[in-house]
mmJSON file of the N, C-alpha and C atoms, coordinates in Angstrom:
{"data_MODEL":{"atom_site":{
"group_PDB":["ATOM","ATOM","ATOM","ATOM","ATOM","ATOM","ATOM","ATOM","ATOM","ATOM","ATOM","ATOM","ATOM","ATOM","ATOM","ATOM","ATOM","ATOM","ATOM","ATOM","ATOM","ATOM","ATOM","ATOM","ATOM","ATOM","ATOM","ATOM","ATOM","ATOM","ATOM","ATOM","ATOM","ATOM","ATOM","ATOM","ATOM","ATOM","ATOM","ATOM","ATOM","ATOM","ATOM","ATOM","ATOM","ATOM","ATOM","ATOM","ATOM","ATOM","ATOM","ATOM","ATOM","ATOM","ATOM","ATOM","ATOM","ATOM","ATOM","ATOM","ATOM","ATOM","ATOM","ATOM","ATOM","ATOM","ATOM","ATOM","ATOM","ATOM","ATOM","ATOM","ATOM","ATOM","ATOM","ATOM","ATOM","ATOM","ATOM","ATOM","ATOM","ATOM","ATOM","ATOM","ATOM","ATOM","ATOM","ATOM","ATOM","ATOM","ATOM","ATOM","ATOM","ATOM","ATOM","ATOM","ATOM","ATOM","ATOM","ATOM","ATOM","ATOM","ATOM","ATOM","ATOM","ATOM","ATOM","ATOM","ATOM","ATOM","ATOM","ATOM","ATOM","ATOM","ATOM","ATOM","ATOM","ATOM","ATOM","ATOM","ATOM","ATOM","ATOM","ATOM","ATOM","ATOM","ATOM","ATOM","ATOM","ATOM","ATOM","ATOM","ATOM","ATOM","ATOM","ATOM","ATOM","ATOM","ATOM","ATOM","ATOM","ATOM","ATOM","ATOM","ATOM","ATOM","ATOM","ATOM","ATOM","ATOM","ATOM","ATOM","ATOM","ATOM","ATOM","ATOM","ATOM","ATOM","ATOM","ATOM","ATOM","ATOM","ATOM","ATOM","ATOM","ATOM","ATOM","ATOM","ATOM","ATOM","ATOM","ATOM","ATOM","ATOM","ATOM","ATOM","ATOM","ATOM","ATOM","ATOM","ATOM","ATOM","ATOM","ATOM","ATOM","ATOM","ATOM","ATOM","ATOM","ATOM","ATOM","ATOM","ATOM","ATOM","ATOM","ATOM","ATOM","ATOM","ATOM","ATOM","ATOM","ATOM","ATOM","ATOM","ATOM","ATOM","ATOM","ATOM","ATOM","ATOM","ATOM","ATOM","ATOM","ATOM","ATOM","ATOM","ATOM","ATOM","ATOM","ATOM","ATOM","ATOM","ATOM","ATOM","ATOM","ATOM","ATOM","ATOM"],
"id":[1,2,3,4,5,6,7,8,9,10,11,12,13,14,15,16,17,18,19,20,21,22,23,24,25,26,27,28,29,30,31,32,33,34,35,36,37,38,39,40,41,42,43,44,45,46,47,48,49,50,51,52,53,54,55,56,57,58,59,60,61,62,63,64,65,66,67,68,69,70,71,72,73,74,75,76,77,78,79,80,81,82,83,84,85,86,87,88,89,90,91,92,93,94,95,96,97,98,99,100,101,102,103,104,105,106,107,108,109,110,111,112,113,114,115,116,117,118,119,120,121,122,123,124,125,126,127,128,129,130,131,132,133,134,135,136,137,138,139,140,141,142,143,144,145,146,147,148,149,150,151,152,153,154,155,156,157,158,159,160,161,162,163,164,165,166,167,168,169,170,171,172,173,174,175,176,177,178,179,180,181,182,183,184,185,186,187,188,189,190,191,192,193,194,195,196,197,198,199,200,201,202,203,204,205,206,207,208,209,210,211,212,213,214,215,216,217,218,219,220,221,222,223,224,225,226,227,228],
"type_symbol":["N","C","C","N","C","C","N","C","C","N","C","C","N","C","C","N","C","C","N","C","C","N","C","C","N","C","C","N","C","C","N","C","C","N","C","C","N","C","C","N","C","C","N","C","C","N","C","C","N","C","C","N","C","C","N","C","C","N","C","C","N","C","C","N","C","C","N","C","C","N","C","C","N","C","C","N","C","C","N","C","C","N","C","C","N","C","C","N","C","C","N","C","C","N","C","C","N","C","C","N","C","C","N","C","C","N","C","C","N","C","C","N","C","C","N","C","C","N","C","C","N","C","C","N","C","C","N","C","C","N","C","C","N","C","C","N","C","C","N","C","C","N","C","C","N","C","C","N","C","C","N","C","C","N","C","C","N","C","C","N","C","C","N","C","C","N","C","C","N","C","C","N","C","C","N","C","C","N","C","C","N","C","C","N","C","C","N","C","C","N","C","C","N","C","C","N","C","C","N","C","C","N","C","C","N","C","C","N","C","C","N","C","C","N","C","C","N","C","C","N","C","C","N","C","C","N","C","C"],
"label_atom_id":["N","CA","C","N","CA","C","N","CA","C","N","CA","C","N","CA","C","N","CA","C","N","CA","C","N","CA","C","N","CA","C","N","CA","C","N","CA","C","N","CA","C","N","CA","C","N","CA","C","N","CA","C","N","CA","C","N","CA","C","N","CA","C","N","CA","C","N","CA","C","N","CA","C","N","CA","C","N","CA","C","N","CA","C","N","CA","C","N","CA","C","N","CA","C","N","CA","C","N","CA","C","N","CA","C","N","CA","C","N","CA","C","N","CA","C","N","CA","C","N","CA","C","N","CA","C","N","CA","C","N","CA","C","N","CA","C","N","CA","C","N","CA","C","N","CA","C","N","CA","C","N","CA","C","N","CA","C","N","CA","C","N","CA","C","N","CA","C","N","CA","C","N","CA","C","N","CA","C","N","CA","C","N","CA","C","N","CA","C","N","CA","C","N","CA","C","N","CA","C","N","CA","C","N","CA","C","N","CA","C","N","CA","C","N","CA","C","N","CA","C","N","CA","C","N","CA","C","N","CA","C","N","CA","C","N","CA","C","N","CA","C","N","CA","C","N","CA","C","N","CA","C","N","CA","C","N","CA","C","N","CA","C","N","CA","C"],
"label_alt_id":[null,null,null,null,null,null,null,null,null,null,null,null,null,null,null,null,null,null,null,null,null,null,null,null,null,null,null,null,null,null,null,null,null,null,null,null,null,null,null,null,null,null,null,null,null,null,null,null,null,null,null,null,null,null,null,null,null,null,null,null,null,null,null,null,null,null,null,null,null,null,null,null,null,null,null,null,null,null,null,null,null,null,null,null,null,null,null,null,null,null,null,null,null,null,null,null,null,null,null,null,null,null,null,null,null,null,null,null,null,null,null,null,null,null,null,null,null,null,null,null,null,null,null,null,null,null,null,null,null,null,null,null,null,null,null,null,null,null,null,null,null,null,null,null,null,null,null,null,null,null,null,null,null,null,null,null,null,null,null,null,null,null,null,null,null,null,null,null,null,null,null,null,null,null,null,null,null,null,null,null,null,null,null,null,null,null,null,null,null,null,null,null,null,null,null,null,null,null,null,null,null,null,null,null,null,null,null,null,null,null,null,null,null,null,null,null,null,null,null,null,null,null,null,null,null,null,null,null],
"label_comp_id":["UNK","UNK","UNK","UNK","UNK","UNK","UNK","UNK","UNK","UNK","UNK","UNK","UNK","UNK","UNK","UNK","UNK","UNK","UNK","UNK","UNK","UNK","UNK","UNK","UNK","UNK","UNK","UNK","UNK","UNK","UNK","UNK","UNK","UNK","UNK","UNK","UNK","UNK","UNK","UNK","UNK","UNK","UNK","UNK","UNK","UNK","UNK","UNK","UNK","UNK","UNK","UNK","UNK","UNK","UNK","UNK","UNK","UNK","UNK","UNK","UNK","UNK","UNK","UNK","UNK","UNK","UNK","UNK","UNK","UNK","UNK","UNK","UNK","UNK","UNK","UNK","UNK","UNK","UNK","UNK","UNK","UNK","UNK","UNK","UNK","UNK","UNK","UNK","UNK","UNK","UNK","UNK","UNK","UNK","UNK","UNK","UNK","UNK","UNK","UNK","UNK","UNK","UNK","UNK","UNK","UNK","UNK","UNK","UNK","UNK","UNK","UNK","UNK","UNK","UNK","UNK","UNK","UNK","UNK","UNK","UNK","UNK","UNK","UNK","UNK","UNK","UNK","UNK","UNK","UNK","UNK","UNK","UNK","UNK","UNK","UNK","UNK","UNK","UNK","UNK","UNK","UNK","UNK","UNK","UNK","UNK","UNK","UNK","UNK","UNK","UNK","UNK","UNK","UNK","UNK","UNK","UNK","UNK","UNK","UNK","UNK","UNK","UNK","UNK","UNK","UNK","UNK","UNK","UNK","UNK","UNK","UNK","UNK","UNK","UNK","UNK","UNK","UNK","UNK","UNK","UNK","UNK","UNK","UNK","UNK","UNK","UNK","UNK","UNK","UNK","UNK","UNK","UNK","UNK","UNK","UNK","UNK","UNK","UNK","UNK","UNK","UNK","UNK","UNK","UNK","UNK","UNK","UNK","UNK","UNK","UNK","UNK","UNK","UNK","UNK","UNK","UNK","UNK","UNK","UNK","UNK","UNK","UNK","UNK","UNK","UNK","UNK","UNK"],
"label_asym_id":["A","A","A","A","A","A","A","A","A","A","A","A","A","A","A","A","A","A","A","A","A","A","A","A","A","A","A","A","A","A","A","A","A","A","A","A","A","A","A","A","A","A","A","A","A","A","A","A","A","A","A","A","A","A","A","A","A","A","A","A","A","A","A","A","A","A","A","A","A","A","A","A","A","A","A","A","A","A","A","A","A","A","A","A","A","A","A","A","A","A","A","A","A","A","A","A","A","A","A","A","A","A","A","A","A","A","A","A","A","A","A","A","A","A","A","A","A","A","A","A","A","A","A","A","A","A","A","A","A","A","A","A","A","A","A","A","A","A","A","A","A","A","A","A","A","A","A","A","A","A","A","A","A","A","A","A","A","A","A","A","A","A","A","A","A","A","A","A","A","A","A","A","A","A","A","A","A","A","A","A","A","A","A","A","A","A","A","A","A","A","A","A","A","A","A","A","A","A","A","A","A","A","A","A","A","A","A","A","A","A","A","A","A","A","A","A","A","A","A","A","A","A","A","A","A","A","A","A"],
"label_entity_id":["1","1","1","1","1","1","1","1","1","1","1","1","1","1","1","1","1","1","1","1","1","1","1","1","1","1","1","1","1","1","1","1","1","1","1","1","1","1","1","1","1","1","1","1","1","1","1","1","1","1","1","1","1","1","1","1","1","1","1","1","1","1","1","1","1","1","1","1","1","1","1","1","1","1","1","1","1","1","1","1","1","1","1","1","1","1","1","1","1","1","1","1","1","1","1","1","1","1","1","1","1","1","1","1","1","1","1","1","1","1","1","1","1","1","1","1","1","1","1","1","1","1","1","1","1","1","1","1","1","1","1","1","1","1","1","1","1","1","1","1","1","1","1","1","1","1","1","1","1","1","1","1","1","1","1","1","1","1","1","1","1","1","1","1","1","1","1","1","1","1","1","1","1","1","1","1","1","1","1","1","1","1","1","1","1","1","1","1","1","1","1","1","1","1","1","1","1","1","1","1","1","1","1","1","1","1","1","1","1","1","1","1","1","1","1","1","1","1","1","1","1","1","1","1","1","1","1","1"],
"label_seq_id":[1,1,1,2,2,2,3,3,3,4,4,4,5,5,5,6,6,6,7,7,7,8,8,8,9,9,9,10,10,10,11,11,11,12,12,12,13,13,13,14,14,14,15,15,15,16,16,16,17,17,17,18,18,18,19,19,19,20,20,20,21,21,21,22,22,22,23,23,23,24,24,24,25,25,25,26,26,26,27,27,27,28,28,28,29,29,29,30,30,30,31,31,31,32,32,32,33,33,33,34,34,34,35,35,35,36,36,36,37,37,37,38,38,38,39,39,39,40,40,40,41,41,41,42,42,42,43,43,43,44,44,44,45,45,45,46,46,46,47,47,47,48,48,48,49,49,49,50,50,50,51,51,51,52,52,52,53,53,53,54,54,54,55,55,55,56,56,56,57,57,57,58,58,58,59,59,59,60,60,60,61,61,61,62,62,62,63,63,63,64,64,64,65,65,65,66,66,66,67,67,67,68,68,68,69,69,69,70,70,70,71,71,71,72,72,72,73,73,73,74,74,74,75,75,75,76,76,76],
"pdbx_PDB_ins_code":[null,null,null,null,null,null,null,null,null,null,null,null,null,null,null,null,null,null,null,null,null,null,null,null,null,null,null,null,null,null,null,null,null,null,null,null,null,null,null,null,null,null,null,null,null,null,null,null,null,null,null,null,null,null,null,null,null,null,null,null,null,null,null,null,null,null,null,null,null,null,null,null,null,null,null,null,null,null,null,null,null,null,null,null,null,null,null,null,null,null,null,null,null,null,null,null,null,null,null,null,null,null,null,null,null,null,null,null,null,null,null,null,null,null,null,null,null,null,null,null,null,null,null,null,null,null,null,null,null,null,null,null,null,null,null,null,null,null,null,null,null,null,null,null,null,null,null,null,null,null,null,null,null,null,null,null,null,null,null,null,null,null,null,null,null,null,null,null,null,null,null,null,null,null,null,null,null,null,null,null,null,null,null,null,null,null,null,null,null,null,null,null,null,null,null,null,null,null,null,null,null,null,null,null,null,null,null,null,null,null,null,null,null,null,null,null,null,null,null,null,null,null,null,null,null,null,null,null],
"Cartn_x":[0.436,0.01,0.937,1.885,2.631,3.334,3.268,4.208,3.799,2.079,1.234,0.732,1.105,0.361,1.72,2.627,4.057,4.11,3.339,3.716,2.202,0.873,-0.257,0.501,0.506,1.425,2.321,3.376,4.18,3.749,2.635,2.231,0.799,0.127,-0.161,0.487,1.739,2.599,3.058,3.311,4.129,3.469,2.083,0.772,0.891,1.218,1.218,2.541,3.361,5.005,6.353,7.146,7.869,8.534,9.404,10.212,11.048,12.143,13.553,12.747,11.639,11.914,11.459,10.461,10.021,11.425,11.965,13.396,13.932,14.643,14.972,14.196,12.763,13.032,12.696,13.203,13.963,14.83,16.17,16.299,16.001,15.02,14.833,14.337,14.073,13.278,14.498,15.67,16.703,16.784,16.661,16.796,14.339,14.11,12.763,12.795,13.548,13.252,13.775,15.376,15.587,15.195,14.19,13.731,12.727,12.001,10.924,11.595,12.204,12.431,13.183,13.501,13.969,12.874,12.371,11.099,10.192,9.523,8.208,9.18,10.082,10.879,11.786,12.447,13.464,14.561,14.846,15.819,17.329,18.32,18.93,20.16,20.053,21.315,22.708,23.403,24.628,25.351,26.207,26.621,27.231,28.047,29.379,27.835,27.025,25.772,24.94,25.408,23.955,25.095,26.41,27.964,27.878,28.142,28.098,27.279,25.918,24.634,24.692,24.688,24.91,26.255,27.185,28.315,27.242,27.162,26.277,24.896,24.418,23.294,23.719,25.142,26.182,25.667,26.902,27.692,26.192,24.954,24.507,23.955,23.271,23.344,24.64,25.939,26.257,26.123,26.52,25.897,24.816,24.494,22.646,22.396,23.371,23.453,23.641,23.354,23.46,25.017,25.029,26.152,25.863,25.917,26.231,26.29,25.727,25.888,25.696,27.75,27.617,26.526,26.808,25.465,26.726,25.992,26.173,25.999,27.53,26.584,27.072,25.718,25.895,26.328,26.478,27.713,26.982,27.286,25.839,25.491],
"Cartn_y":[-0.867,0.29,1.087,1.447,2.241,2.594,1.7,2.318,2.723,1.881,2.245,3.579,4.008,5.36,6.892,6.358,6.736,7.26,5.935,5.727,7.067,6.585,7.763,9.143,9.869,10.727,11.638,10.43,11.397,11.212,10.283,10.629,12.146,12.232,13.374,14.792,14.493,15.523,15.87,14.246,14.922,15.039,14.87,15.611,17.239,17.557,19.274,19.578,19.663,20.22,19.375,19.739,19.16,17.703,17.078,16.241,15.973,16.863,17.562,18.385,19.409,19.913,19.21,18.112,17.256,16.329,15.071,14.882,15.784,17.164,17.329,17.177,16.878,16.943,15.251,14.546,13.526,14.191,14.553,15.248,15.426,16.024,15.586,14.799,13.798,12.194,11.985,11.594,11.904,12.541,13.693,14.639,14.945,14.338,14.266,13.088,11.522,10.71,10.528,11.623,11.586,12.259,13.347,13.756,13.545,13.153,12.212,10.967,10.572,9.174,10.017,10.834,11.818,12.054,12.642,13.411,11.751,10.951,10.067,9.14,9.001,7.305,7.175,8.584,8.722,8.783,8.431,8.173,8.812,9.166,9.928,9.762,10.176,10.565,10.668,10.552,10.325,11.527,12.487,13.801,13.455,12.193,12.121,12.023,11.32,11.275,12.165,13.142,14.495,15.301,15.288,16.291,15.215,14.403,12.998,13.372,14.032,14.015,15.291,16.542,17.648,18.485,17.461,17.61,16.87,15.912,16.024,16.352,16.489,17.635,19.3,19.242,21.014,19.624,19.313,18.833,19.094,18.741,18.671,19.51,20.831,21.841,22.68,23.113,22.698,22.815,21.634,20.999,20.895,20.889,22.055,23.562,24.512,26.121,26.138,27.113,27.329,28.631,28.513,29.688,31.344,32.225,33.504,33.76,34.897,35.507,36.814,37.407,38.846,39.327,40.571,41.721,42.15,42.45,43.162,44.655,45.36,46.864,46.853,47.705,48.924,49.662,49.575,50.51,51.45,53.069,53.994,55.02],
"Cartn_z":[-0.017,0.366,0.151,1.039,0.708,-1.013,-1.943,-3.009,-4.041,-3.821,-4.516,-4.122,-2.404,-3.058,-3.166,-3.389,-3.06,-4.555,-6.028,-7.281,-7.452,-7.039,-7.048,-7.27,-5.9,-5.873,-6.253,-6.77,-8.621,-9.305,-9.713,-11.375,-11.031,-9.847,-9.702,-10.002,-9.335,-9.143,-10.698,-11.214,-12.514,-13.749,-13.256,-14.35,-14.171,-12.738,-12.698,-12.565,-13.035,-13.063,-13.683,-14.646,-15.494,-14.648,-15.254,-14.405,-13.174,-14.165,-13.929,-12.06,-12.974,-11.162,-10.594,-11.337,-9.908,-8.862,-9.991,-10.031,-8.688,-9.11,-7.371,-5.954,-5.962,-5.361,-4.643,-4.56,-4.364,-3.683,-3.258,-2.408,-1.591,-1.468,-0.231,1.159,0.781,1.266,2.112,2.427,3.043,4.539,4.068,5.265,5.526,5.171,5.678,6.897,6.391,7.171,8.597,7.867,9.129,10.243,9.734,10.71,11.617,10.8,11.08,12.451,11.844,12.963,13.905,14.058,14.928,16.196,15.539,16.196,16.247,15.343,15.809,16.85,16.714,16.687,17.955,17.873,19.281,18.129,17.431,17.004,16.681,17.262,17.748,15.912,14.987,13.898,14.492,14.12,14.064,13.496,14.004,13.991,12.935,12.436,11.025,10.079,10.115,9.418,8.482,10.119,9.48,8.922,9.172,8.068,6.592,6.496,5.644,4.268,5.234,5.027,3.836,5.068,4.308,2.953,3.077,2.926,0.848,1.198,-0.345,-0.838,0.422,0.028,-1.087,-0.4,-0.512,-2.093,-2.912,-3.26,-4.253,-4.552,-5.304,-5.722,-4.827,-5.214,-5.897,-5.61,-6.703,-8.384,-8.435,-9.002,-10.44,-9.628,-10.283,-10.616,-9.648,-10.232,-11.563,-12.191,-13.052,-12.779,-13.747,-13.709,-14.4,-14.055,-13.263,-15.637,-15.825,-16.901,-16.984,-16.962,-17.389,-17.899,-17.173,-17.69,-19.068,-19.704,-21.15,-21.423,-21.381,-21.493,-22.897,-23.101,-24.328,-24.872,-25.525,-26.008,-27.172,-26.726,-27.179,-27.823],
"occupancy":[1.0,1.0,1.0,1.0,1.0,1.0,1.0,1.0,1.0,1.0,1.0,1.0,1.0,1.0,1.0,1.0,1.0,1.0,1.0,1.0,1.0,1.0,1.0,1.0,1.0,1.0,1.0,1.0,1.0,1.0,1.0,1.0,1.0,1.0,1.0,1.0,1.0,1.0,1.0,1.0,1.0,1.0,1.0,1.0,1.0,1.0,1.0,1.0,1.0,1.0,1.0,1.0,1.0,1.0,1.0,1.0,1.0,1.0,1.0,1.0,1.0,1.0,1.0,1.0,1.0,1.0,1.0,1.0,1.0,1.0,1.0,1.0,1.0,1.0,1.0,1.0,1.0,1.0,1.0,1.0,1.0,1.0,1.0,1.0,1.0,1.0,1.0,1.0,1.0,1.0,1.0,1.0,1.0,1.0,1.0,1.0,1.0,1.0,1.0,1.0,1.0,1.0,1.0,1.0,1.0,1.0,1.0,1.0,1.0,1.0,1.0,1.0,1.0,1.0,1.0,1.0,1.0,1.0,1.0,1.0,1.0,1.0,1.0,1.0,1.0,1.0,1.0,1.0,1.0,1.0,1.0,1.0,1.0,1.0,1.0,1.0,1.0,1.0,1.0,1.0,1.0,1.0,1.0,1.0,1.0,1.0,1.0,1.0,1.0,1.0,1.0,1.0,1.0,1.0,1.0,1.0,1.0,1.0,1.0,1.0,1.0,1.0,1.0,1.0,1.0,1.0,1.0,1.0,1.0,1.0,1.0,1.0,1.0,1.0,1.0,1.0,1.0,1.0,1.0,1.0,1.0,1.0,1.0,1.0,1.0,1.0,1.0,1.0,1.0,1.0,1.0,1.0,1.0,1.0,1.0,1.0,1.0,1.0,1.0,1.0,1.0,1.0,1.0,1.0,1.0,1.0,1.0,1.0,1.0,1.0,1.0,1.0,1.0,1.0,1.0,1.0,1.0,1.0,1.0,1.0,1.0,1.0,1.0,1.0,1.0,1.0,1.0,1.0],
"B_iso_or_equiv":[0.0,0.0,0.0,0.0,0.0,0.0,0.0,0.0,0.0,0.0,0.0,0.0,0.0,0.0,0.0,0.0,0.0,0.0,0.0,0.0,0.0,0.0,0.0,0.0,0.0,0.0,0.0,0.0,0.0,0.0,0.0,0.0,0.0,0.0,0.0,0.0,0.0,0.0,0.0,0.0,0.0,0.0,0.0,0.0,0.0,0.0,0.0,0.0,0.0,0.0,0.0,0.0,0.0,0.0,0.0,0.0,0.0,0.0,0.0,0.0,0.0,0.0,0.0,0.0,0.0,0.0,0.0,0.0,0.0,0.0,0.0,0.0,0.0,0.0,0.0,0.0,0.0,0.0,0.0,0.0,0.0,0.0,0.0,0.0,0.0,0.0,0.0,0.0,0.0,0.0,0.0,0.0,0.0,0.0,0.0,0.0,0.0,0.0,0.0,0.0,0.0,0.0,0.0,0.0,0.0,0.0,0.0,0.0,0.0,0.0,0.0,0.0,0.0,0.0,0.0,0.0,0.0,0.0,0.0,0.0,0.0,0.0,0.0,0.0,0.0,0.0,0.0,0.0,0.0,0.0,0.0,0.0,0.0,0.0,0.0,0.0,0.0,0.0,0.0,0.0,0.0,0.0,0.0,0.0,0.0,0.0,0.0,0.0,0.0,0.0,0.0,0.0,0.0,0.0,0.0,0.0,0.0,0.0,0.0,0.0,0.0,0.0,0.0,0.0,0.0,0.0,0.0,0.0,0.0,0.0,0.0,0.0,0.0,0.0,0.0,0.0,0.0,0.0,0.0,0.0,0.0,0.0,0.0,0.0,0.0,0.0,0.0,0.0,0.0,0.0,0.0,0.0,0.0,0.0,0.0,0.0,0.0,0.0,0.0,0.0,0.0,0.0,0.0,0.0,0.0,0.0,0.0,0.0,0.0,0.0,0.0,0.0,0.0,0.0,0.0,0.0,0.0,0.0,0.0,0.0,0.0,0.0,0.0,0.0,0.0,0.0,0.0,0.0],
"pdbx_formal_charge":[null,null,null,null,null,null,null,null,null,null,null,null,null,null,null,null,null,null,null,null,null,null,null,null,null,null,null,null,null,null,null,null,null,null,null,null,null,null,null,null,null,null,null,null,null,null,null,null,null,null,null,null,null,null,null,null,null,null,null,null,null,null,null,null,null,null,null,null,null,null,null,null,null,null,null,null,null,null,null,null,null,null,null,null,null,null,null,null,null,null,null,null,null,null,null,null,null,null,null,null,null,null,null,null,null,null,null,null,null,null,null,null,null,null,null,null,null,null,null,null,null,null,null,null,null,null,null,null,null,null,null,null,null,null,null,null,null,null,null,null,null,null,null,null,null,null,null,null,null,null,null,null,null,null,null,null,null,null,null,null,null,null,null,null,null,null,null,null,null,null,null,null,null,null,null,null,null,null,null,null,null,null,null,null,null,null,null,null,null,null,null,null,null,null,null,null,null,null,null,null,null,null,null,null,null,null,null,null,null,null,null,null,null,null,null,null,null,null,null,null,null,null,null,null,null,null,null,null],
"auth_seq_id":[1,1,1,2,2,2,3,3,3,4,4,4,5,5,5,6,6,6,7,7,7,8,8,8,9,9,9,10,10,10,11,11,11,12,12,12,13,13,13,14,14,14,15,15,15,16,16,16,17,17,17,18,18,18,19,19,19,20,20,20,21,21,21,22,22,22,23,23,23,24,24,24,25,25,25,26,26,26,27,27,27,28,28,28,29,29,29,30,30,30,31,31,31,32,32,32,33,33,33,34,34,34,35,35,35,36,36,36,37,37,37,38,38,38,39,39,39,40,40,40,41,41,41,42,42,42,43,43,43,44,44,44,45,45,45,46,46,46,47,47,47,48,48,48,49,49,49,50,50,50,51,51,51,52,52,52,53,53,53,54,54,54,55,55,55,56,56,56,57,57,57,58,58,58,59,59,59,60,60,60,61,61,61,62,62,62,63,63,63,64,64,64,65,65,65,66,66,66,67,67,67,68,68,68,69,69,69,70,70,70,71,71,71,72,72,72,73,73,73,74,74,74,75,75,75,76,76,76],
"auth_comp_id":["UNK","UNK","UNK","UNK","UNK","UNK","UNK","UNK","UNK","UNK","UNK","UNK","UNK","UNK","UNK","UNK","UNK","UNK","UNK","UNK","UNK","UNK","UNK","UNK","UNK","UNK","UNK","UNK","UNK","UNK","UNK","UNK","UNK","UNK","UNK","UNK","UNK","UNK","UNK","UNK","UNK","UNK","UNK","UNK","UNK","UNK","UNK","UNK","UNK","UNK","UNK","UNK","UNK","UNK","UNK","UNK","UNK","UNK","UNK","UNK","UNK","UNK","UNK","UNK","UNK","UNK","UNK","UNK","UNK","UNK","UNK","UNK","UNK","UNK","UNK","UNK","UNK","UNK","UNK","UNK","UNK","UNK","UNK","UNK","UNK","UNK","UNK","UNK","UNK","UNK","UNK","UNK","UNK","UNK","UNK","UNK","UNK","UNK","UNK","UNK","UNK","UNK","UNK","UNK","UNK","UNK","UNK","UNK","UNK","UNK","UNK","UNK","UNK","UNK","UNK","UNK","UNK","UNK","UNK","UNK","UNK","UNK","UNK","UNK","UNK","UNK","UNK","UNK","UNK","UNK","UNK","UNK","UNK","UNK","UNK","UNK","UNK","UNK","UNK","UNK","UNK","UNK","UNK","UNK","UNK","UNK","UNK","UNK","UNK","UNK","UNK","UNK","UNK","UNK","UNK","UNK","UNK","UNK","UNK","UNK","UNK","UNK","UNK","UNK","UNK","UNK","UNK","UNK","UNK","UNK","UNK","UNK","UNK","UNK","UNK","UNK","UNK","UNK","UNK","UNK","UNK","UNK","UNK","UNK","UNK","UNK","UNK","UNK","UNK","UNK","UNK","UNK","UNK","UNK","UNK","UNK","UNK","UNK","UNK","UNK","UNK","UNK","UNK","UNK","UNK","UNK","UNK","UNK","UNK","UNK","UNK","UNK","UNK","UNK","UNK","UNK","UNK","UNK","UNK","UNK","UNK","UNK","UNK","UNK","UNK","UNK","UNK","UNK"],
"auth_asym_id":["A","A","A","A","A","A","A","A","A","A","A","A","A","A","A","A","A","A","A","A","A","A","A","A","A","A","A","A","A","A","A","A","A","A","A","A","A","A","A","A","A","A","A","A","A","A","A","A","A","A","A","A","A","A","A","A","A","A","A","A","A","A","A","A","A","A","A","A","A","A","A","A","A","A","A","A","A","A","A","A","A","A","A","A","A","A","A","A","A","A","A","A","A","A","A","A","A","A","A","A","A","A","A","A","A","A","A","A","A","A","A","A","A","A","A","A","A","A","A","A","A","A","A","A","A","A","A","A","A","A","A","A","A","A","A","A","A","A","A","A","A","A","A","A","A","A","A","A","A","A","A","A","A","A","A","A","A","A","A","A","A","A","A","A","A","A","A","A","A","A","A","A","A","A","A","A","A","A","A","A","A","A","A","A","A","A","A","A","A","A","A","A","A","A","A","A","A","A","A","A","A","A","A","A","A","A","A","A","A","A","A","A","A","A","A","A","A","A","A","A","A","A","A","A","A","A","A","A"],
"auth_atom_id":["N","CA","C","N","CA","C","N","CA","C","N","CA","C","N","CA","C","N","CA","C","N","CA","C","N","CA","C","N","CA","C","N","CA","C","N","CA","C","N","CA","C","N","CA","C","N","CA","C","N","CA","C","N","CA","C","N","CA","C","N","CA","C","N","CA","C","N","CA","C","N","CA","C","N","CA","C","N","CA","C","N","CA","C","N","CA","C","N","CA","C","N","CA","C","N","CA","C","N","CA","C","N","CA","C","N","CA","C","N","CA","C","N","CA","C","N","CA","C","N","CA","C","N","CA","C","N","CA","C","N","CA","C","N","CA","C","N","CA","C","N","CA","C","N","CA","C","N","CA","C","N","CA","C","N","CA","C","N","CA","C","N","CA","C","N","CA","C","N","CA","C","N","CA","C","N","CA","C","N","CA","C","N","CA","C","N","CA","C","N","CA","C","N","CA","C","N","CA","C","N","CA","C","N","CA","C","N","CA","C","N","CA","C","N","CA","C","N","CA","C","N","CA","C","N","CA","C","N","CA","C","N","CA","C","N","CA","C","N","CA","C","N","CA","C","N","CA","C","N","CA","C","N","CA","C","N","CA","C","N","CA","C","N","CA","C"],
"pdbx_PDB_model_num":[1,1,1,1,1,1,1,1,1,1,1,1,1,1,1,1,1,1,1,1,1,1,1,1,1,1,1,1,1,1,1,1,1,1,1,1,1,1,1,1,1,1,1,1,1,1,1,1,1,1,1,1,1,1,1,1,1,1,1,1,1,1,1,1,1,1,1,1,1,1,1,1,1,1,1,1,1,1,1,1,1,1,1,1,1,1,1,1,1,1,1,1,1,1,1,1,1,1,1,1,1,1,1,1,1,1,1,1,1,1,1,1,1,1,1,1,1,1,1,1,1,1,1,1,1,1,1,1,1,1,1,1,1,1,1,1,1,1,1,1,1,1,1,1,1,1,1,1,1,1,1,1,1,1,1,1,1,1,1,1,1,1,1,1,1,1,1,1,1,1,1,1,1,1,1,1,1,1,1,1,1,1,1,1,1,1,1,1,1,1,1,1,1,1,1,1,1,1,1,1,1,1,1,1,1,1,1,1,1,1,1,1,1,1,1,1,1,1,1,1,1,1,1,1,1,1,1,1]
}}}
């Protein structure tokens, strides 16, 4: 049942946005599961796991950013 719910939710969201933009949201799953486990189950995350996860997310953010475009001055 949870898998079916996930696929239905994914299909619903995919019908309303493009796949590239929706695919980026999958990077939110690990932090949300850590937070949920911490709040609901009392599982304290290990510091090295949090640091490793943060490094991974920063790496993804850096690889996905768009390069800055220099402003072109008009001569006139």
